[in-house]
DOBA-111669 format. One line per field, with one value per residue (C-alpha): residue number from 0; x, y, z. Coordinates in steps of 0.1 Angstrom, whole numbers, padded with zeros to 4 digits, always signed. Each point is the difference from the previous one (the first is absolute). Layout:
<atoms>
num: [NUM/...]
xx: [X/...]
yy: [Y/...]
zz: [Z/...]
</atoms>
This chain:
<atoms>
num: [0/1/2/3/4/5/6/7/8/9/10/11/12/13/14/15/16/17/18/19/20/21/22/23/24/25/26/27/28/29/30/31/32/33/34/35/36/37/38/39/40/41/42/43/44/45/46/47/48/49/50/51/52/53/54/55/56/57/58/59/60/61/62/63/64/65/66/67/68/69/70/71/72/73/74/75/76/77/78/79/80/81/82/83/84/85/86/87/88/89/90/91/92/93/94/95/96/97/98/99/100/101/102/103/104/105/106/107/108/109/110/111/112/113/114/115/116/117/118/119/120/121/122/123/124/125/126/127/128/129/130/131/132/133/134/135/136/137/138/139/140/141/142/143/144/145/146/147/148/149/150/151/152/153/154/155/156/157/158/159/160/161/162/163/164/165/166/167/168/169/170/171/172/173/174/175/176/177/178/179/180/181/182/183/184/185/186/187/188/189/190/191/192/193/194/195/196/197/198/199/200/201/202/203/204/205/206/207/208/209/210/211/212]
xx: [+0001/+0015/+0005/-0014/+0020/-0020/-0001/+0031/-0021/-0007/+0037/+0009/-0020/+0022/-0007/-0021/+0015/-0014/-0035/-0006/+0008/+0039/+0020/-0023/+0001/+0039/+0010/-0028/+0018/+0031/-0009/-0013/+0031/+0024/-0020/-0004/+0042/+0004/-0016/+0014/+0031/-0007/-0010/+0028/+0030/-0018/+0030/+0036/-0014/-0008/-0025/-0003/+0010/+0031/+0008/-0002/+0019/+0025/+0000/+0002/+0034/+0011/-0010/+0003/+0033/+0022/-0022/-0037/+0013/-0019/-0027/-0017/+0006/-0013/-0031/-0005/+0006/-0030/-0017/-0001/+0004/+0035/-0021/-0012/+0040/+0014/-0014/+0005/+0036/+0002/-0017/+0029/+0031/-0014/+0001/+0032/-0007/+0010/+0023/+0004/+0027/+0009/+0006/+0042/-0010/-0024/+0001/-0039/-0015/-0006/+0007/-0013/+0017/-0011/+0021/+0011/-0032/-0017/+0013/-0009/-0033/-0008/+0017/-0033/-0023/-0036/-0001/+0021/-0034/-0008/+0033/-0001/-0040/+0015/+0030/-0026/-0016/+0008/+0027/-0015/-0032/+0021/+0013/-0032/-0011/+0031/-0007/-0036/+0003/+0025/-0016/-0035/+0025/+0014/-0034/-0015/+0032/-0007/-0034/+0005/+0037/+0016/+0038/+0010/+0028/+0018/+0030/+0031/+0011/-0036/-0001/-0006/+0034/+0017/+0035/+0015/+0042/+0009/+0038/+0013/+0017/-0018/-0018/+0027/-0009/-0036/-0029/-0015/-0009/-0033/-0013/-0016/+0031/+0031/+0017/+0009/-0025/+0022/-0023/-0013/-0018/-0013/-0022/-0017/-0025/+0000/-0024/+0018/-0018/-0013/-0021/+0014/-0025]
yy: [-0002/+0033/+0027/+0034/+0027/+0025/+0036/+0019/+0028/-0036/-0014/+0036/-0003/-0007/-0036/-0012/-0034/-0007/+0011/-0013/-0041/+0004/-0014/-0001/+0034/+0012/-0028/+0023/+0031/-0014/-0009/+0036/+0015/-0023/+0010/+0038/-0003/-0020/+0022/+0032/-0014/-0010/+0032/+0018/-0021/+0014/+0022/+0011/-0017/-0034/-0020/-0021/-0037/+0020/+0019/-0037/-0017/+0026/-0004/-0042/+0010/+0016/-0021/-0040/-0015/-0015/-0034/+0023/+0028/-0019/+0007/-0034/+0009/+0036/-0016/-0020/+0025/+0025/-0029/+0010/-0020/-0004/+0025/+0030/-0001/-0004/+0031/+0016/-0009/+0019/+0026/+0007/-0011/+0028/+0027/-0011/-0013/-0036/-0021/-0038/-0015/-0042/-0012/-0011/-0033/-0009/+0019/-0015/+0024/+0036/+0022/+0031/+0029/+0039/+0026/+0029/+0024/-0034/+0006/+0038/-0003/-0021/+0026/+0015/-0028/+0012/-0030/+0025/+0017/-0031/-0006/+0034/-0006/-0033/+0012/+0023/-0032/-0006/-0027/-0029/+0012/-0008/-0031/-0016/+0013/-0020/-0030/-0002/+0013/-0026/-0030/+0013/-0003/-0029/-0015/+0005/-0009/-0035/+0001/+0007/-0016/+0032/+0003/+0010/+0027/+0011/+0015/-0022/+0002/-0010/-0030/-0032/-0011/+0026/-0014/+0030/-0010/-0014/+0016/-0034/+0018/-0024/+0028/+0024/+0028/+0002/+0005/-0032/-0022/-0010/-0036/-0010/+0010/-0003/+0033/+0025/+0033/+0032/+0035/+0016/-0031/-0015/+0033/-0005/-0024/-0030/-0027/-0027/+0015/-0031/+0018/-0013/-0026]
zz: [+0002/-0012/+0027/-0003/+0013/+0026/-0013/+0005/+0027/+0017/+0004/+0010/+0032/+0034/+0009/-0022/+0001/+0034/-0009/-0034/-0001/+0016/-0019/-0033/+0002/+0006/-0035/-0015/+0011/-0007/-0038/-0002/+0014/-0022/-0035/+0007/+0007/-0034/-0020/+0014/-0003/-0035/-0012/+0019/-0027/-0033/+0004/-0015/-0036/+0015/+0011/+0030/-0015/-0009/+0034/+0010/-0020/+0007/+0034/-0002/-0017/+0025/+0029/-0020/+0007/-0026/+0000/-0008/-0025/-0030/-0015/+0008/+0039/-0012/-0014/+0030/+0029/-0019/-0008/-0040/-0029/-0019/-0026/+0013/+0020/-0028/-0014/+0034/-0001/-0039/+0015/+0019/-0012/-0025/+0021/+0006/+0037/+0000/-0018/-0005/+0001/+0000/+0033/+0002/+0010/-0024/-0031/-0011/+0033/-0002/+0029/+0008/+0014/+0001/-0022/+0018/-0013/+0017/+0035/-0004/-0007/+0023/+0024/-0012/+0007/+0010/+0024/+0029/+0004/+0015/+0017/+0019/+0014/+0012/+0019/+0021/+0009/+0042/-0004/+0024/-0025/-0030/+0008/+0012/-0036/-0017/+0015/-0003/-0040/-0004/+0016/-0024/-0032/+0009/+0009/-0033/-0019/+0012/-0004/-0036/-0007/-0011/+0005/+0038/-0012/+0034/+0014/-0005/+0035/+0012/-0018/+0013/-0023/+0010/+0016/+0026/+0000/+0029/-0003/-0011/-0029/-0034/-0004/-0007/+0019/-0013/+0026/-0010/-0023/-0023/+0010/-0035/-0025/+0028/-0014/+0025/+0010/+0006/+0023/-0034/-0010/+0031/+0008/-0037/-0013/-0019/-0015/+0015/+0035/+0023/+0038/+0031/+0018]
</atoms>
């Protein structure tokens, strides 16, 4: 049965969850707020001569680790078809914002990279407006929001069998350097590939990410 979102006026009333069905009313309010935020942030991203999909691609390329900077991984992350992603990448290439390079370890694979112009464009990312608003939230409330939204995201990904993605060092496959010298000074290693992971790579998002149970 589809969930009917309450009116905006109702959602703004203090204590509405306790007077209108407890958890059900709270869940409906979450749906409404997430929907409003997604619509607002989408509108913000028609900026700088780019559309939302192009901005999302730029952010992904900047944040993805060495296993994930590929057209296929980008399509998985955006939940888009390979054809749609291909058109997005072509547009970004034509604007001089990204390049495609053959990986040295496997010449058949493509590594997506930001150009200097791409880095400069991201410095003007319209989503910085949302980032500034988030910084004004109290520390304890912000931490709880991140925890709750992360749980919601992982639950939806599991229900719909969507590739998780996540930060490398928070992955169940990430192995911390024990200091025995086997990793040549790296911060850790990938439990999936066995390759060393440095400080920069461990803070990036990965297509091989697995949630810590």
